[in-house]
PLY file of the C-alpha trace (Angstrom):
ply
format ascii 1.0
element vertex 569
property float x
property float y
property float z
element edge 568
property int vertex1
property int vertex2
end_header
-13.18 11.79 28.40
-13.26 14.52 25.75
-11.51 13.47 22.48
-8.80 15.77 21.13
-8.29 16.34 17.46
-4.82 17.13 16.23
-4.12 19.81 13.59
-0.98 21.36 12.23
-1.53 25.14 12.26
0.37 26.81 9.37
3.34 28.90 10.40
2.01 32.04 8.90
-0.92 31.91 11.32
1.55 32.48 14.06
3.84 34.94 12.30
0.95 37.35 11.60
-0.79 37.00 14.99
-1.12 40.16 17.02
-0.99 38.34 20.35
2.03 37.63 22.35
2.99 34.01 21.51
3.36 33.22 25.23
-0.30 34.03 25.76
-1.47 31.69 22.98
-3.00 28.31 23.92
-1.42 25.29 22.21
-2.23 25.45 18.53
-1.81 21.79 17.65
-4.75 20.62 19.75
-8.29 21.69 18.98
-11.12 20.51 21.20
-14.12 18.52 20.04
-16.32 21.39 21.24
-14.54 23.85 19.08
-14.89 21.77 16.03
-18.59 21.09 16.38
-19.18 24.86 16.64
-17.04 25.98 13.67
-17.48 24.87 10.06
-14.00 26.14 9.29
-12.46 23.70 11.68
-14.68 20.94 10.26
-13.29 21.74 6.75
-9.71 21.71 8.14
-10.34 18.26 9.56
-11.93 16.99 6.36
-9.03 18.36 4.35
-6.69 16.27 6.45
-8.80 13.20 5.56
-8.68 14.08 1.81
-4.94 14.43 1.98
-4.50 11.02 3.47
-6.83 9.10 1.22
-4.22 8.35 -1.45
-6.28 8.74 -4.64
-3.19 7.86 -6.72
-0.41 5.37 -6.41
3.10 6.40 -5.53
6.44 5.82 -7.04
8.49 8.20 -9.28
5.91 10.47 -10.87
3.09 8.27 -9.54
3.87 5.19 -11.67
3.52 2.13 -9.40
0.32 0.81 -10.85
1.27 1.66 -14.55
4.38 -0.58 -14.28
2.72 -3.31 -12.12
-0.22 -3.52 -14.64
2.23 -4.05 -17.49
1.42 -0.85 -19.23
4.77 1.00 -19.03
8.15 0.89 -17.38
10.48 3.42 -15.73
14.02 4.36 -16.58
15.98 2.35 -14.08
15.57 -0.94 -12.25
16.21 0.64 -8.90
13.17 2.80 -9.09
10.20 2.06 -6.80
7.53 1.27 -9.53
9.72 -1.43 -11.07
10.44 -2.91 -7.69
6.66 -2.93 -6.85
6.10 -4.75 -10.23
8.66 -7.38 -9.62
7.85 -8.00 -5.96
6.57 -11.42 -4.97
3.65 -11.29 -2.59
3.99 -13.76 0.27
2.90 -14.06 3.94
4.70 -10.89 4.84
2.27 -8.78 2.86
2.21 -6.84 -0.36
4.83 -4.30 -1.35
4.28 -1.04 0.44
3.70 0.65 -3.02
0.55 -1.56 -3.45
-0.45 -2.23 0.14
-3.27 -0.08 1.59
-4.73 -0.20 5.04
-6.24 3.21 5.88
-8.04 2.39 9.10
-6.62 5.47 10.80
-8.18 7.62 8.16
-11.43 5.68 8.29
-11.43 6.37 12.02
-11.08 10.03 11.26
-14.22 9.84 9.00
-16.17 8.11 11.79
-14.99 10.52 14.38
-15.97 13.67 12.47
-19.38 12.23 11.73
-19.87 11.58 15.40
-18.74 15.08 16.38
-21.14 16.62 13.82
-24.11 14.88 15.47
-23.85 17.68 18.04
-22.87 20.48 15.62
-24.38 23.87 16.31
-24.04 25.53 12.80
-26.31 25.39 9.80
-27.95 21.97 9.60
-27.66 21.79 5.83
-23.94 22.43 6.01
-23.69 19.70 8.64
-25.48 17.22 6.42
-23.13 18.15 3.57
-19.91 17.58 5.63
-21.15 14.26 6.98
-21.97 13.16 3.39
-18.46 14.11 2.31
-17.01 11.96 5.15
-19.21 9.02 4.15
-18.18 9.28 0.54
-14.43 9.32 1.48
-14.95 6.43 3.84
-16.77 4.34 1.07
-13.90 5.13 -1.38
-11.34 3.83 1.16
-13.39 0.63 1.71
-13.46 0.15 -2.04
-9.69 0.46 -2.22
-9.49 -2.15 0.62
-12.01 -4.61 -0.78
-10.48 -4.72 -4.27
-7.16 -5.66 -2.60
-8.09 -7.99 0.24
-11.71 -9.05 -0.38
-13.63 -8.96 2.90
-12.20 -6.61 5.56
-13.44 -5.45 8.98
-16.28 -2.96 8.41
-15.97 -0.30 11.11
-18.49 2.52 10.99
-18.01 3.96 14.50
-14.84 5.37 16.00
-13.46 2.82 18.41
-12.28 3.73 21.88
-9.32 2.27 23.73
-11.68 1.68 26.63
-13.69 -0.83 24.61
-13.40 -4.59 25.58
-10.61 -6.38 23.73
-13.06 -8.57 21.90
-14.67 -5.45 20.35
-11.37 -3.88 19.29
-10.23 -7.05 17.54
-12.80 -6.79 14.73
-13.38 -9.72 12.53
-13.42 -9.53 8.72
-16.78 -8.82 7.01
-17.42 -10.71 3.80
-16.41 -9.25 0.41
-20.09 -9.13 -0.46
-20.94 -7.18 2.75
-18.29 -4.53 1.80
-19.56 -4.11 -1.69
-23.11 -3.98 -0.49
-22.10 -1.39 1.94
-20.62 0.79 -0.71
-23.75 0.43 -2.84
-26.00 1.31 0.00
-23.99 4.44 1.01
-23.85 5.72 -2.57
-27.62 5.14 -2.95
-28.14 7.42 0.09
-25.44 9.95 -0.91
-26.88 10.61 -4.40
-29.86 12.22 -2.62
-27.64 14.26 -0.27
-24.51 15.43 -2.02
-24.91 18.54 -4.29
-24.89 18.40 -8.06
-21.98 20.79 -8.21
-19.85 23.23 -6.17
-18.40 26.61 -6.79
-14.81 26.67 -8.07
-13.42 27.08 -4.57
-14.74 23.66 -3.61
-13.82 21.77 -6.69
-12.40 18.38 -5.65
-15.20 17.51 -3.23
-17.59 14.69 -4.19
-20.93 15.50 -5.82
-23.92 13.22 -6.35
-22.37 12.33 -9.66
-19.15 11.24 -7.78
-21.39 8.93 -5.75
-22.89 7.47 -8.86
-19.41 7.05 -10.32
-18.00 5.25 -7.21
-21.08 2.97 -7.32
-20.59 2.35 -11.03
-16.98 1.24 -10.58
-17.52 -0.86 -7.41
-20.56 -2.63 -8.72
-18.69 -3.47 -11.98
-15.87 -4.98 -9.95
-18.46 -6.95 -7.90
-20.08 -8.32 -10.96
-16.75 -9.42 -12.34
-15.77 -11.26 -9.24
-19.15 -13.00 -9.13
-18.82 -14.07 -12.70
-15.09 -14.91 -12.91
-14.09 -15.52 -9.31
-15.12 -18.17 -6.83
-16.30 -18.25 -3.21
-13.62 -19.05 -0.61
-13.16 -19.10 3.12
-16.81 -20.09 3.74
-18.04 -17.00 1.84
-15.68 -14.46 3.26
-14.34 -14.11 -0.28
-16.30 -14.05 -3.48
-20.02 -14.16 -4.47
-22.48 -16.57 -5.82
-22.15 -16.53 -9.60
-25.91 -16.06 -9.77
-25.48 -12.54 -8.44
-23.32 -11.27 -11.28
-26.17 -9.84 -13.41
-27.57 -8.04 -10.35
-24.22 -6.18 -9.78
-23.71 -5.61 -13.45
-27.18 -3.95 -13.55
-26.36 -1.74 -10.68
-23.13 -0.73 -12.40
-25.06 0.05 -15.63
-27.70 2.04 -13.83
-25.19 4.16 -11.97
-23.13 4.78 -15.12
-26.20 5.87 -17.12
-27.23 8.23 -14.29
-24.00 10.11 -14.97
-24.26 9.89 -18.78
-27.86 10.96 -18.74
-27.50 13.54 -16.00
-25.95 16.07 -18.39
-23.61 17.64 -15.82
-20.48 15.84 -17.19
-20.60 15.43 -21.03
-17.71 13.91 -22.79
-14.90 16.45 -23.41
-15.12 17.63 -27.02
-13.48 20.96 -27.12
-11.13 20.44 -30.07
-12.18 19.05 -33.43
-8.92 17.23 -33.76
-9.32 13.92 -31.76
-5.66 13.69 -30.95
-5.41 17.19 -29.51
-8.83 16.79 -27.78
-7.81 13.65 -25.99
-4.41 15.03 -24.88
-6.07 18.26 -23.53
-8.62 16.27 -21.59
-5.93 15.44 -19.02
-4.26 18.84 -18.68
-7.43 20.98 -18.68
-8.44 21.13 -15.12
-12.11 21.07 -14.19
-13.29 20.30 -17.75
-16.78 18.95 -18.44
-15.76 15.26 -18.27
-14.18 15.43 -14.85
-16.52 13.92 -12.18
-13.99 13.94 -9.38
-10.39 14.86 -9.21
-7.58 15.22 -6.76
-6.82 18.90 -7.06
-3.24 20.27 -7.35
-2.31 23.96 -7.03
1.29 24.90 -7.20
0.43 28.32 -5.72
-0.70 26.45 -2.57
2.46 24.42 -2.58
0.71 21.29 -3.89
2.36 20.02 -7.09
3.58 16.74 -8.47
6.33 15.59 -10.83
4.57 13.80 -13.66
5.66 16.21 -16.41
9.10 16.56 -14.90
9.61 12.83 -15.13
8.12 12.44 -18.60
9.64 15.43 -20.43
11.73 14.08 -23.18
15.44 14.62 -23.24
16.26 17.68 -25.33
13.44 19.68 -23.60
14.32 19.07 -19.96
17.35 19.99 -17.90
18.23 17.08 -15.59
15.79 14.27 -15.10
13.23 13.29 -17.80
12.40 10.57 -20.32
11.63 8.39 -17.33
8.39 6.65 -18.45
8.15 4.33 -21.43
5.37 2.55 -23.14
5.81 -1.22 -23.63
5.56 -2.49 -27.23
2.79 -4.77 -26.05
0.93 -1.60 -24.94
1.24 0.40 -28.18
0.31 -2.69 -30.21
-3.16 -2.50 -28.57
-3.90 0.71 -30.34
-5.51 -0.16 -33.67
-4.80 1.60 -37.01
-7.23 4.40 -37.68
-9.27 2.17 -40.03
-10.00 -0.16 -37.19
-7.68 -2.97 -38.13
-5.21 -4.59 -35.73
-1.78 -3.07 -35.20
-0.24 -6.10 -33.58
3.21 -6.78 -35.14
4.44 -9.83 -36.86
7.49 -10.10 -34.62
9.58 -11.36 -37.51
9.41 -7.87 -38.95
11.09 -6.43 -35.87
14.53 -7.69 -36.92
16.27 -4.41 -37.69
16.13 -5.14 -41.46
12.56 -4.41 -42.63
12.15 -0.71 -43.34
8.98 1.29 -42.47
7.77 4.86 -42.92
6.17 6.72 -39.93
3.08 7.09 -42.16
2.91 3.40 -42.44
3.22 2.35 -38.83
2.73 5.27 -36.61
0.89 8.32 -38.02
-2.09 6.23 -39.17
-2.77 4.72 -35.66
-5.54 5.50 -33.27
-5.28 9.25 -32.45
-5.30 8.28 -28.66
-1.83 6.59 -29.32
-0.54 9.78 -30.95
-1.78 11.69 -27.95
-0.23 9.34 -25.40
3.18 8.68 -26.97
6.44 10.39 -27.86
7.24 8.45 -30.95
10.05 9.29 -33.57
9.76 12.95 -34.64
6.89 13.87 -32.43
6.41 17.62 -32.79
7.04 19.22 -29.33
7.82 22.73 -28.23
9.92 24.38 -30.96
11.32 21.11 -32.22
10.83 17.39 -32.40
11.43 14.45 -30.12
13.96 12.00 -31.47
14.35 8.39 -30.24
16.58 6.70 -32.85
19.82 4.91 -32.01
21.63 5.50 -35.27
21.22 7.48 -38.52
22.31 5.41 -41.53
23.48 7.47 -44.57
25.00 10.92 -45.09
23.30 13.75 -43.34
23.05 16.68 -45.78
25.16 19.79 -44.95
23.00 22.31 -43.11
20.55 19.71 -41.94
19.54 19.80 -38.32
18.83 16.10 -38.28
20.71 14.49 -35.28
22.92 11.49 -36.04
21.61 9.95 -32.84
18.85 10.87 -30.43
19.56 12.25 -27.05
20.65 9.45 -24.73
17.78 9.20 -22.31
15.32 9.07 -25.18
16.87 6.06 -26.95
18.19 3.59 -24.35
14.90 1.98 -23.09
11.82 0.96 -24.93
11.51 3.15 -28.06
8.26 5.05 -27.18
7.98 7.49 -24.38
4.84 8.52 -22.52
3.20 11.82 -23.47
-0.21 11.39 -21.69
-0.74 14.15 -19.07
2.58 15.83 -20.10
2.06 19.55 -20.29
4.01 21.18 -23.16
3.79 24.57 -21.59
5.93 23.33 -18.69
9.08 22.63 -20.78
12.04 23.26 -18.41
10.12 22.93 -15.17
11.48 21.43 -11.97
10.12 18.48 -10.02
7.03 19.31 -8.19
5.86 22.28 -10.32
3.24 20.41 -12.31
-0.17 21.04 -10.93
-2.52 19.36 -13.35
-5.25 17.65 -11.36
-5.34 13.85 -11.08
-8.63 12.62 -12.55
-10.12 9.97 -10.32
-13.48 9.55 -12.11
-14.50 10.72 -15.57
-17.31 10.18 -17.94
-15.34 8.13 -20.40
-15.07 5.44 -17.81
-18.85 5.58 -17.23
-19.42 4.70 -20.90
-17.01 1.78 -20.69
-18.43 0.56 -17.44
-21.97 0.62 -18.77
-20.79 -1.14 -21.96
-19.10 -3.84 -20.17
-21.93 -4.37 -17.73
-24.42 -4.75 -20.66
-22.15 -7.08 -22.59
-21.61 -9.30 -19.55
-25.36 -9.52 -19.21
-25.51 -10.88 -22.76
-26.77 -7.65 -24.29
-24.05 -6.86 -26.79
-26.38 -4.80 -28.96
-26.93 -2.36 -26.07
-23.14 -2.30 -25.23
-22.11 -1.52 -28.86
-23.36 2.12 -29.08
-21.70 2.92 -25.81
-18.38 1.67 -27.00
-18.78 3.42 -30.36
-19.53 6.70 -28.60
-16.10 6.58 -27.01
-14.46 5.42 -30.28
-16.15 8.25 -32.30
-14.95 10.75 -29.85
-11.40 9.52 -30.46
-11.87 9.58 -34.31
-12.08 5.76 -34.55
-14.60 3.80 -36.74
-17.52 1.96 -35.16
-17.25 -1.59 -34.09
-19.83 -3.57 -36.18
-19.62 -6.64 -33.79
-18.34 -6.86 -30.26
-16.44 -9.37 -28.36
-15.25 -9.42 -24.72
-11.67 -8.83 -26.15
-13.01 -5.71 -27.91
-14.51 -4.37 -24.65
-11.26 -4.94 -22.74
-9.02 -3.54 -25.39
-11.12 -0.42 -25.62
-10.92 -0.04 -21.94
-7.06 -0.36 -22.19
-6.59 2.23 -24.87
-9.11 4.76 -23.47
-7.99 4.47 -19.86
-4.42 3.81 -20.50
-2.19 4.61 -17.52
-5.11 5.96 -15.43
-4.65 3.10 -12.83
-7.31 0.81 -14.11
-5.39 -1.95 -15.90
-3.94 -3.71 -12.88
-7.33 -3.92 -11.11
-9.08 -4.93 -14.35
-7.01 -7.96 -15.09
-7.36 -9.04 -11.46
-11.17 -8.76 -11.43
-11.36 -10.53 -14.82
-9.14 -13.21 -13.37
-6.74 -13.01 -16.26
-3.76 -11.56 -14.39
-1.99 -14.93 -14.23
-2.16 -15.14 -17.95
-1.29 -11.54 -18.54
1.55 -11.10 -15.97
2.99 -14.31 -14.63
6.36 -15.26 -16.11
6.15 -12.26 -18.50
8.87 -9.87 -19.35
7.66 -7.05 -21.59
9.39 -5.59 -24.58
10.43 -2.47 -26.34
12.09 -1.55 -29.71
15.18 0.22 -30.90
14.95 2.51 -33.99
17.46 3.16 -36.74
16.84 5.84 -39.37
17.80 5.55 -42.99
18.05 9.16 -43.99
18.05 8.83 -47.78
14.84 6.89 -47.72
13.20 8.59 -44.77
12.43 5.16 -43.27
13.08 3.34 -39.96
13.93 -0.14 -39.03
12.81 -1.53 -35.63
14.45 -4.21 -33.59
12.73 -5.81 -30.61
14.48 -5.64 -27.26
13.82 -6.50 -23.61
12.29 -3.57 -21.68
12.14 -5.30 -18.24
15.85 -5.45 -17.33
16.00 -9.16 -18.07
13.55 -10.07 -15.31
10.02 -11.61 -15.31
6.99 -11.03 -13.13
5.33 -13.31 -10.77
1.51 -13.41 -10.31
-0.14 -16.60 -9.06
-3.74 -17.56 -8.29
-3.35 -16.49 -4.70
-2.48 -12.96 -5.72
-6.08 -12.28 -6.82
-6.29 -11.28 -3.15
-3.48 -9.55 -1.28
-2.23 -11.11 1.89
-3.20 -9.64 5.18
0.39 -10.23 6.33
1.95 -11.53 9.43
2.09 -8.21 11.09
-1.71 -7.49 10.84
-2.40 -11.06 11.90
-0.36 -10.55 15.02
-1.97 -7.23 15.74
-5.50 -8.70 15.38
-5.88 -12.44 16.12
-9.41 -12.36 14.81
-8.31 -11.65 11.21
-8.25 -14.73 8.89
-5.49 -14.86 6.31
-6.38 -15.09 2.63
-5.92 -18.48 0.82
-2.43 -19.53 -0.26
-0.48 -17.43 2.18
0 1
1 2
2 3
3 4
4 5
5 6
6 7
7 8
8 9
9 10
10 11
11 12
12 13
13 14
14 15
15 16
16 17
17 18
18 19
19 20
20 21
21 22
22 23
23 24
24 25
25 26
26 27
27 28
28 29
29 30
30 31
31 32
32 33
33 34
34 35
35 36
36 37
37 38
38 39
39 40
40 41
41 42
42 43
43 44
44 45
45 46
46 47
47 48
48 49
49 50
50 51
51 52
52 53
53 54
54 55
55 56
56 57
57 58
58 59
59 60
60 61
61 62
62 63
63 64
64 65
65 66
66 67
67 68
68 69
69 70
70 71
71 72
72 73
73 74
74 75
75 76
76 77
77 78
78 79
79 80
80 81
81 82
82 83
83 84
84 85
85 86
86 87
87 88
88 89
89 90
90 91
91 92
92 93
93 94
94 95
95 96
96 97
97 98
98 99
99 100
100 101
101 102
102 103
103 104
104 105
105 106
106 107
107 108
108 109
109 110
110 111
111 112
112 113
113 114
114 115
115 116
116 117
117 118
118 119
119 120
120 121
121 122
122 123
123 124
124 125
125 126
126 127
127 128
128 129
129 130
130 131
131 132
132 133
133 134
134 135
135 136
136 137
137 138
138 139
139 140
140 141
141 142
142 143
143 144
144 145
145 146
146 147
147 148
148 149
149 150
150 151
151 152
152 153
153 154
154 155
155 156
156 157
157 158
158 159
159 160
160 161
161 162
162 163
163 164
164 165
165 166
166 167
167 168
168 169
169 170
170 171
171 172
172 173
173 174
174 175
175 176
176 177
177 178
178 179
179 180
180 181
181 182
182 183
183 184
184 185
185 186
186 187
187 188
188 189
189 190
190 191
191 192
192 193
193 194
194 195
195 196
196 197
197 198
198 199
199 200
200 201
201 202
202 203
203 204
204 205
205 206
206 207
207 208
208 209
209 210
210 211
211 212
212 213
213 214
214 215
215 216
216 217
217 218
218 219
219 220
220 221
221 222
222 223
223 224
224 225
225 226
226 227
227 228
228 229
229 230
230 231
231 232
232 233
233 234
234 235
235 236
236 237
237 238
238 239
239 240
240 241
241 242
242 243
243 244
244 245
245 246
246 247
247 248
248 249
249 250
250 251
251 252
252 253
253 254
254 255
255 256
256 257
257 258
258 259
259 260
260 261
261 262
262 263
263 264
264 265
265 266
266 267
267 268
268 269
269 270
270 271
271 272
272 273
273 274
274 275
275 276
276 277
277 278
278 279
279 280
280 281
281 282
282 283
283 284
284 285
285 286
286 287
287 288
288 289
289 290
290 291
291 292
292 293
293 294
294 295
295 296
296 297
297 298
298 299
299 300
300 301
301 302
302 303
303 304
304 305
305 306
306 307
307 308
308 309
309 310
310 311
311 312
312 313
313 314
314 315
315 316
316 317
317 318
318 319
319 320
320 321
321 322
322 323
323 324
324 325
325 326
326 327
327 328
328 329
329 330
330 331
331 332
332 333
333 334
334 335
335 336
336 337
337 338
338 339
339 340
340 341
341 342
342 343
343 344
344 345
345 346
346 347
347 348
348 349
349 350
350 351
351 352
352 353
353 354
354 355
355 356
356 357
357 358
358 359
359 360
360 361
361 362
362 363
363 364
364 365
365 366
366 367
367 368
368 369
369 370
370 371
371 372
372 373
373 374
374 375
375 376
376 377
377 378
378 379
379 380
380 381
381 382
382 383
383 384
384 385
385 386
386 387
387 388
388 389
389 390
390 391
391 392
392 393
393 394
394 395
395 396
396 397
397 398
398 399
399 400
400 401
401 402
402 403
403 404
404 405
405 406
406 407
407 408
408 409
409 410
410 411
411 412
412 413
413 414
414 415
415 416
416 417
417 418
418 419
419 420
420 421
421 422
422 423
423 424
424 425
425 426
426 427
427 428
428 429
429 430
430 431
431 432
432 433
433 434
434 435
435 436
436 437
437 438
438 439
439 440
440 441
441 442
442 443
443 444
444 445
445 446
446 447
447 448
448 449
449 450
450 451
451 452
452 453
453 454
454 455
455 456
456 457
457 458
458 459
459 460
460 461
461 462
462 463
463 464
464 465
465 466
466 467
467 468
468 469
469 470
470 471
471 472
472 473
473 474
474 475
475 476
476 477
477 478
478 479
479 480
480 481
481 482
482 483
483 484
484 485
485 486
486 487
487 488
488 489
489 490
490 491
491 492
492 493
493 494
494 495
495 496
496 497
497 498
498 499
499 500
500 501
501 502
502 503
503 504
504 505
505 506
506 507
507 508
508 509
509 510
510 511
511 512
512 513
513 514
514 515
515 516
516 517
517 518
518 519
519 520
520 521
521 522
522 523
523 524
524 525
525 526
526 527
527 528
528 529
529 530
530 531
531 532
532 533
533 534
534 535
535 536
536 537
537 538
538 539
539 540
540 541
541 542
542 543
543 544
544 545
545 546
546 547
547 548
548 549
549 550
550 551
551 552
552 553
553 554
554 555
555 556
556 557
557 558
558 559
559 560
560 561
561 562
562 563
563 564
564 565
565 566
566 567
567 568
């Protein structure tokens, strides 16, 4: 029986057709034969797959993983990211904001690859389209394996006519999934192009294949080193394999770094400005692969809308806040620790901004709306009270706008576009960077360090620090590696997965409630006091050993009796 492929044909295609609508064949069903003869239809089908991959987590402004990983919080306890973070995983499965089971989309990849085996158009173009589908399929398998461990590896489109025992696919091992990703990327780096024209930006190149391999192999190495084998090898690796995976991660990372196509972004001599612009300058040199947004094509998002500080936004804004524990991780610009003595956060000790904020890592200044941050035609204020007499004629506010001051003390500025002050939700169209070269330096450094080669890791870490205007690390510890990864990749959806693969998430999250501060300004002295406050609505998080793997869930086990549940559920 011939398969049918469903498309949604845009309304304008009907409105501007010259044919009588009654004479037109159904437009939501395109035959397999039509697809294999027309590269335009192949692109339409691939675009549907891209749209369904979910390159970024959901929640208000795409914040699920930022809150769940303990990097930030949102404005209200009823918002989805907070509920995802506080959810307790059990036998019913993970919260829908974290859960991911894209087998329908994987089937679409398998199906288009099978159709293209009989394609009649340019063979080189066919090879390219198959390679795109393979990369997307491997990316989805990586998203699966980092959640569940071993999952069913399906590389051919199943048919309802197959025997039941073939449809109920058993789980492959975690190792088999990671090895599949590595093998696919090894092949695709020889097939995918080095670059595309601007019209095709957002499709994977050979460098995206190296980048996916770099990340996946780093995860595999971590699990081999810090995890353990379970379920008769279905989960985990032999610890003796860690260095092999780390070496693969290093080699793939260095292929990107040495390839020359994606140098680190260094367009502005000021490191703070340079780092901020990296995330709002679409298609810049450092971007290896991005999810493309274009408001002109009705694809936008709400990140700037949700983050724009009160005083510069009409309606919603000031929704995303940096935990105190997060901004402490940014060192002072001389390389010394900026972790607070909590006894100083009592509302009595006075500090100048020069002393505690303006001398921090420029990446913090780029990522945060702190007191008096220059923005638009004014400044962002977050203080709860002004103490002292405000001089006549001064524009200093006695109290900051409400939404700026009632949560954690520092708002998120990363990826917020100053030129979009006053925009509405969905009008931001800055691309979401999925892979960038900064990560490749960090991946390579971590891999080398974990193989016991700190001297080879150090220059890679220092390259990232130097770009940020920070001094070299003279020595390197695993904590240094992990902290540098936090501050460089802050709120880019790495932290939650990192602490899981390092097997430190129980320590970092379980029983924890994170903090913020309130500010009061002493106007005669030009100084602030800070007082610590709860920033998690009085609740604590739950992360237990079993949560290093997500549960399959009762629903999936009922659908496929050959699935085996992960330990502890």
